[in-house]
C-alpha positions as a Markdown table, in Angstrom:
| # | Residue | x | y | z |
|---|---|---|---|---|
| 1 | Met | 71.5 | 79.0 | 109.0 |
| 2 | Pro | 74.6 | 77.3 | 107.7 |
| 3 | His | 76.7 | 79.6 | 105.6 |
| 4 | Phe | 79.1 | 78.8 | 102.7 |
| 5 | Phe | 81.1 | 80.4 | 99.9 |
| 6 | Ala | 81.0 | 79.9 | 96.2 |
| 7 | Thr | 81.9 | 81.6 | 92.9 |
| 8 | Leu | 79.8 | 82.7 | 90.0 |
| 9 | Ala | 81.1 | 79.7 | 88.0 |
| 10 | Asp | 79.1 | 77.5 | 90.5 |
| 11 | Val | 75.8 | 79.1 | 89.5 |
| 12 | Asp | 73.7 | 77.8 | 86.5 |
| 13 | Gly | 70.5 | 79.7 | 86.3 |
| 14 | Asp | 68.6 | 79.2 | 89.6 |
| 15 | Leu | 70.8 | 76.4 | 90.6 |
| 16 | Ile | 74.1 | 76.4 | 92.5 |
| 17 | Thr | 76.4 | 73.5 | 93.0 |
| 18 | Leu | 78.8 | 73.2 | 95.9 |
| 19 | Arg | 81.6 | 70.8 | 95.8 |
| 20 | Gly | 84.6 | 69.4 | 97.8 |
| 21 | Asp | 84.8 | 70.4 | 101.4 |
| 22 | Asn | 81.6 | 72.5 | 101.3 |
| 23 | Ala | 79.6 | 69.5 | 100.0 |
| 24 | His | 81.2 | 67.1 | 102.5 |
| 25 | His | 80.5 | 69.4 | 105.4 |
| 26 | Ile | 76.8 | 69.8 | 104.3 |
| 27 | Ala | 76.2 | 66.1 | 103.6 |
| 28 | Phe | 78.2 | 64.4 | 106.3 |
| 29 | Ala | 79.1 | 66.7 | 109.1 |
| 30 | Leu | 75.8 | 68.6 | 109.3 |
| 31 | Arg | 73.8 | 65.6 | 107.9 |
| 32 | Met | 71.5 | 68.0 | 106.0 |
| 33 | Ala | 68.8 | 66.8 | 103.6 |
| 34 | Ala | 66.8 | 68.0 | 100.7 |
| 35 | Gly | 64.5 | 70.7 | 101.5 |
| 36 | Glu | 66.7 | 72.4 | 104.2 |
| 37 | His | 68.1 | 75.8 | 103.7 |
| 38 | Ile | 71.6 | 77.4 | 103.5 |
| 39 | Thr | 73.0 | 80.8 | 102.6 |
| 40 | Val | 75.8 | 81.2 | 100.2 |
| 41 | Ser | 78.2 | 84.2 | 99.6 |
| 42 | Cys | 78.7 | 84.5 | 95.9 |
| 43 | Gly | 80.4 | 87.5 | 94.4 |
| 44 | Thr | 78.7 | 90.7 | 95.9 |
| 45 | Arg | 75.4 | 88.7 | 96.8 |
| 46 | Ile | 74.1 | 86.5 | 99.5 |
| 47 | Leu | 72.0 | 83.7 | 98.1 |
| 48 | Asp | 69.2 | 82.1 | 100.0 |
| 49 | Cys | 69.2 | 78.4 | 98.8 |
| 50 | Glu | 67.2 | 75.3 | 99.3 |
| 51 | Leu | 69.1 | 72.0 | 99.1 |
| 52 | Thr | 67.6 | 69.7 | 96.3 |
| 53 | Ser | 70.1 | 66.8 | 95.6 |
| 54 | Phe | 73.3 | 65.1 | 96.8 |
| 55 | Ser | 76.1 | 63.2 | 95.1 |
| 56 | Pro | 75.8 | 59.5 | 95.3 |
| 57 | Asp | 79.6 | 59.3 | 95.3 |
| 58 | Lys | 81.1 | 60.0 | 98.7 |
| 59 | Ser | 84.6 | 60.2 | 97.2 |
| 60 | Arg | 83.7 | 63.1 | 95.0 |
| 61 | Pro | 80.8 | 64.9 | 96.8 |
| 62 | Trp | 78.6 | 67.7 | 95.5 |
| 63 | Val | 75.5 | 69.3 | 96.6 |
| 64 | Glu | 73.0 | 71.0 | 94.4 |
| 65 | Ala | 70.7 | 73.8 | 95.6 |
| 66 | Arg | 67.9 | 76.0 | 94.3 |
| 67 | Ile | 68.4 | 79.7 | 94.7 |
| 68 | Cys | 65.3 | 81.0 | 96.3 |
| 69 | Gly | 66.3 | 84.7 | 96.8 |
| 70 | Glu | 69.2 | 87.0 | 97.2 |
| 71 | His | 70.2 | 90.2 | 98.8 |
| 72 | Pro | 73.3 | 92.5 | 98.5 |
| 73 | Met | 76.2 | 91.6 | 100.8 |
| 74 | Asp | 76.0 | 93.8 | 103.9 |
| 75 | Thr | 78.4 | 92.2 | 106.4 |
| 76 | Glu | 81.6 | 93.6 | 105.1 |
| 77 | Pro | 83.1 | 96.7 | 106.7 |
| 78 | Pro | 83.4 | 100.0 | 104.7 |
| 79 | Tyr | 87.1 | 99.7 | 104.8 |
| 80 | Arg | 89.8 | 97.1 | 104.2 |
| 81 | Ala | 91.6 | 96.1 | 107.5 |
| 82 | Val | 94.9 | 94.2 | 107.1 |
| 83 | Leu | 96.2 | 92.8 | 110.3 |
| 84 | Tyr | 100.1 | 92.4 | 110.4 |
| 85 | Gln | 100.8 | 90.1 | 113.3 |
| 86 | Ala | 104.3 | 89.2 | 114.7 |
| 87 | Leu | 104.5 | 85.5 | 115.4 |
| 88 | Pro | 103.3 | 84.7 | 119.0 |
| 89 | Lys | 104.1 | 81.6 | 120.9 |
| 90 | Gly | 102.1 | 78.4 | 120.9 |
| 91 | Asp | 98.8 | 78.3 | 119.2 |
| 92 | Lys | 98.0 | 82.0 | 119.9 |
| 93 | Leu | 98.0 | 82.8 | 116.2 |
| 94 | Asp | 95.1 | 80.5 | 115.5 |
| 95 | Thr | 93.0 | 82.4 | 118.0 |
| 96 | Ile | 94.1 | 85.8 | 116.6 |
| 97 | Ile | 93.1 | 84.7 | 113.1 |
| 98 | Gln | 89.7 | 83.5 | 114.2 |
| 99 | Lys | 89.0 | 86.6 | 116.2 |
| 100 | Ala | 90.4 | 89.1 | 113.6 |
| 101 | Val | 88.1 | 87.6 | 111.0 |
| 102 | Glu | 85.0 | 87.8 | 113.2 |
| 103 | Cys | 86.0 | 91.5 | 113.8 |
| 104 | Gly | 86.2 | 92.4 | 110.2 |
| 105 | Ala | 89.8 | 91.9 | 109.1 |
| 106 | Ser | 90.1 | 91.4 | 105.4 |
| 107 | Ala | 93.5 | 89.7 | 105.5 |
| 108 | Val | 96.1 | 88.5 | 108.1 |
| 109 | Ile | 99.7 | 88.5 | 107.5 |
| 110 | Pro | 102.2 | 87.1 | 110.0 |
| 111 | Phe | 105.7 | 88.4 | 110.3 |
| 112 | Glu | 108.8 | 87.7 | 112.1 |
| 113 | Ser | 110.3 | 90.5 | 114.4 |
| 114 | Ser | 113.4 | 90.6 | 116.6 |
| 115 | Arg | 111.6 | 89.7 | 119.8 |
| 116 | Cys | 109.6 | 86.8 | 118.5 |
| 117 | Val | 110.4 | 83.6 | 120.3 |
| 118 | Val | 108.9 | 81.5 | 117.4 |
| 119 | Arg | 110.9 | 81.5 | 114.2 |
| 120 | Val | 109.8 | 80.6 | 110.7 |
| 121 | Lys | 110.6 | 77.0 | 109.6 |
| 122 | Pro | 110.6 | 77.2 | 105.7 |
| 123 | Glu | 109.9 | 73.4 | 105.6 |
| 124 | Ala | 106.7 | 73.8 | 107.6 |
| 125 | Glu | 105.6 | 77.2 | 106.3 |
| 126 | Glu | 103.3 | 75.9 | 103.5 |
| 127 | Arg | 101.5 | 73.6 | 105.8 |
| 128 | Lys | 101.0 | 76.1 | 108.5 |
| 129 | Thr | 99.7 | 78.7 | 106.1 |
| 130 | Glu | 97.2 | 76.3 | 104.7 |
| 131 | Arg | 95.9 | 75.3 | 108.2 |
| 132 | Arg | 95.6 | 79.1 | 109.1 |
| 133 | Arg | 93.5 | 79.6 | 105.9 |
| 134 | Arg | 91.2 | 76.9 | 107.0 |
| 135 | Ile | 90.8 | 78.6 | 110.3 |
| 136 | Ser | 89.9 | 81.8 | 108.4 |
| 137 | Glu | 87.3 | 80.1 | 106.3 |
| 138 | Glu | 85.7 | 78.4 | 109.2 |
| 139 | Ala | 85.5 | 81.8 | 111.1 |
| 140 | Ala | 84.1 | 83.4 | 108.0 |
| 141 | Lys | 81.4 | 80.9 | 107.7 |
| 142 | Gln | 80.5 | 81.0 | 111.4 |
| 143 | Cys | 80.1 | 84.8 | 111.5 |
| 144 | Gly | 78.5 | 85.3 | 108.2 |
| 145 | Arg | 81.3 | 87.1 | 106.4 |
| 146 | Gly | 80.8 | 88.1 | 102.7 |
| 147 | Ile | 84.4 | 87.0 | 101.9 |
| 148 | Ile | 86.9 | 84.6 | 103.1 |
| 149 | Pro | 89.7 | 86.7 | 104.5 |
| 150 | Glu | 93.1 | 85.7 | 103.1 |
| 151 | Val | 96.0 | 84.5 | 105.3 |
| 152 | Tyr | 99.4 | 85.0 | 103.7 |
| 153 | Pro | 102.8 | 83.3 | 104.4 |
| 154 | Thr | 105.0 | 84.8 | 107.0 |
| 155 | Leu | 107.0 | 87.9 | 106.1 |
| 156 | Ser | 110.4 | 89.3 | 107.3 |
| 157 | Tyr | 110.1 | 92.5 | 109.4 |
| 158 | Glu | 111.5 | 94.5 | 106.5 |
| 159 | Ala | 109.1 | 93.0 | 103.9 |
| 160 | Met | 106.2 | 93.7 | 106.3 |
| 161 | Leu | 107.1 | 97.4 | 106.6 |
| 162 | Gln | 107.3 | 97.8 | 102.8 |
| 163 | Gln | 104.0 | 96.0 | 102.2 |
| 164 | Ala | 102.1 | 98.0 | 105.1 |
| 165 | Ala | 103.3 | 101.3 | 103.8 |
| 166 | Lys | 101.1 | 100.9 | 100.8 |
| 167 | Ala | 98.0 | 101.3 | 103.1 |
| 168 | Asp | 96.0 | 104.5 | 103.4 |
| 169 | Leu | 96.5 | 104.5 | 107.1 |
| 170 | Val | 99.0 | 102.4 | 109.1 |
| 171 | Leu | 98.4 | 101.9 | 112.9 |
| 172 | Phe | 101.7 | 100.7 | 114.5 |
| 173 | Cys | 100.6 | 99.5 | 117.9 |
| 174 | Tyr | 103.3 | 100.5 | 120.4 |
| 175 | Glu | 103.3 | 100.5 | 124.2 |
| 176 | Ala | 106.3 | 102.9 | 124.7 |
| 177 | Glu | 106.3 | 106.8 | 124.8 |
| 178 | Gly | 105.8 | 109.0 | 121.7 |
| 179 | Thr | 102.4 | 107.5 | 120.7 |
| 180 | Val | 99.0 | 109.1 | 120.1 |
| 181 | Ser | 95.7 | 107.7 | 121.1 |
| 182 | Leu | 93.7 | 105.4 | 118.8 |
| 183 | Arg | 90.7 | 107.5 | 119.2 |
| 184 | Ser | 92.4 | 110.7 | 118.1 |
| 185 | Leu | 93.9 | 109.0 | 115.0 |
| 186 | Leu | 90.6 | 107.6 | 113.9 |
| 187 | Thr | 88.9 | 110.9 | 114.3 |
| 188 | Glu | 91.6 | 113.0 | 112.7 |
| 189 | Lys | 93.5 | 110.9 | 110.1 |
| 190 | Met | 91.1 | 108.3 | 108.9 |
| 191 | Pro | 90.8 | 108.5 | 105.1 |
| 192 | Ala | 87.4 | 109.1 | 103.6 |
| 193 | Val | 85.2 | 106.0 | 103.6 |
| 194 | Ser | 83.7 | 105.2 | 100.3 |
| 195 | Cys | 81.8 | 102.1 | 99.1 |
| 196 | Glu | 83.5 | 102.3 | 95.7 |
| 197 | Thr | 87.1 | 102.6 | 97.0 |
| 198 | Pro | 87.2 | 101.5 | 100.6 |
| 199 | Pro | 90.4 | 102.7 | 102.3 |
| 200 | Thr | 93.0 | 100.1 | 103.4 |
| 201 | Ile | 93.9 | 100.3 | 107.1 |
| 202 | Ala | 97.1 | 98.3 | 108.2 |
| 203 | Val | 97.2 | 97.3 | 111.9 |
| 204 | Ile | 100.6 | 96.1 | 113.1 |
| 205 | Val | 100.9 | 94.3 | 116.3 |
| 206 | Gly | 103.9 | 92.8 | 118.0 |
| 207 | Ser | 104.7 | 89.5 | 119.6 |
| 208 | Glu | 104.8 | 89.0 | 123.5 |
| 209 | Gly | 107.9 | 91.1 | 123.8 |
| 210 | Gly | 106.6 | 94.0 | 121.6 |
| 211 | Phe | 109.0 | 95.7 | 119.3 |
| 212 | Ser | 112.6 | 96.9 | 119.8 |
| 213 | Pro | 113.3 | 100.6 | 119.7 |
| 214 | Glu | 115.1 | 100.1 | 116.4 |
| 215 | Glu | 112.0 | 98.5 | 114.9 |
| 216 | Ala | 109.8 | 101.3 | 116.1 |
| 217 | Asp | 112.2 | 103.9 | 114.7 |
| 218 | Ala | 112.0 | 102.2 | 111.3 |
| 219 | Ala | 108.2 | 102.5 | 111.4 |
| 220 | Arg | 108.5 | 106.2 | 112.3 |
| 221 | Asn | 110.8 | 106.8 | 109.5 |
| 222 | Leu | 108.1 | 105.5 | 107.2 |
| 223 | Asp | 105.5 | 108.0 | 108.8 |
| 224 | Phe | 103.4 | 105.1 | 110.4 |
| 225 | Cys | 101.1 | 106.3 | 113.1 |
| 226 | Met | 102.5 | 105.1 | 116.5 |
| 227 | Val | 99.4 | 104.3 | 118.3 |
| 228 | Gly | 98.8 | 103.7 | 121.9 |
| 229 | Leu | 95.9 | 101.4 | 123.1 |
| 230 | Gly | 95.1 | 102.9 | 126.4 |
| 231 | Lys | 96.6 | 102.8 | 129.9 |
| 232 | Arg | 96.7 | 99.0 | 130.1 |
| 233 | Ile | 99.1 | 96.6 | 128.5 |
| 234 | Leu | 97.3 | 94.2 | 126.2 |
| 235 | Arg | 98.4 | 90.8 | 125.4 |
| 236 | Cys | 99.4 | 90.2 | 121.8 |
| 237 | Glu | 96.5 | 88.1 | 121.3 |
| 238 | Thr | 94.1 | 90.7 | 122.8 |
| 239 | Ala | 95.4 | 93.7 | 120.9 |
| 240 | Pro | 94.3 | 92.7 | 117.4 |
| 241 | Pro | 90.5 | 92.2 | 118.1 |
| 242 | Phe | 90.6 | 95.3 | 120.3 |
| 243 | Val | 91.9 | 97.5 | 117.6 |
| 244 | Leu | 89.5 | 95.9 | 114.9 |
| 245 | Ala | 86.6 | 96.3 | 117.3 |
| 246 | Cys | 87.4 | 100.0 | 117.7 |
| 247 | Leu | 87.4 | 100.4 | 114.0 |
| 248 | Ser | 84.1 | 98.7 | 113.8 |
| 249 | Tyr | 82.7 | 101.0 | 116.5 |
| 250 | Gln | 84.0 | 104.1 | 114.7 |
| 251 | Phe | 82.7 | 103.4 | 111.3 |
| 252 | Glu | 80.2 | 100.6 | 111.3 |
| 253 | Leu | 78.0 | 100.7 | 114.4 |
């Protein structure tokens, strides 16, 4: 069943109105009609809705639906996983965002490290960030997330470290010596999981060339957990969903 996102302001009694891109997608991409059903994430609820009417103005589309039922949101993990991803080459970041959203990430924050081949172009950053957010939204709709994970503008390496340090647990994925296994970290150091105050887990992944020794030392100095991901070297686009899947296995499945 098609899935969409709305706010409490879109709800009026037992009716909900979807506008803009959502309405255009329902009416013109999916070609849905009155009587068909959709689900809508709204606040902490999932609404089961029946389409009732459509805007006659294609330039300012809206779709109205009747709320037939609701149930609590149950598709979000009991923790908040924030992926910090060093800029990879080509369009790999698009795939990383898509798979990270499917695997439960609450936010994706790109950053620039010394071994990144791709560098930030300030004049293009706003456009790229907007496109990445659309990728996150489409992935969230496809997999039935309760929220649309945020995608932030690219940070410097130093700013990334400062921001990640605010998390309850920081997993610095590193392929060199001096690491501990992800399994032992999740077993021994994972903060208590609470529905009221879900812990924040920062997952830091490098680009194709990984991290320099100096960058790794900076992470160690902040007491980040230097974590190994097994005996095989994973590609930079494979490591994020791998770690997020391990978190899901440990605390959701």
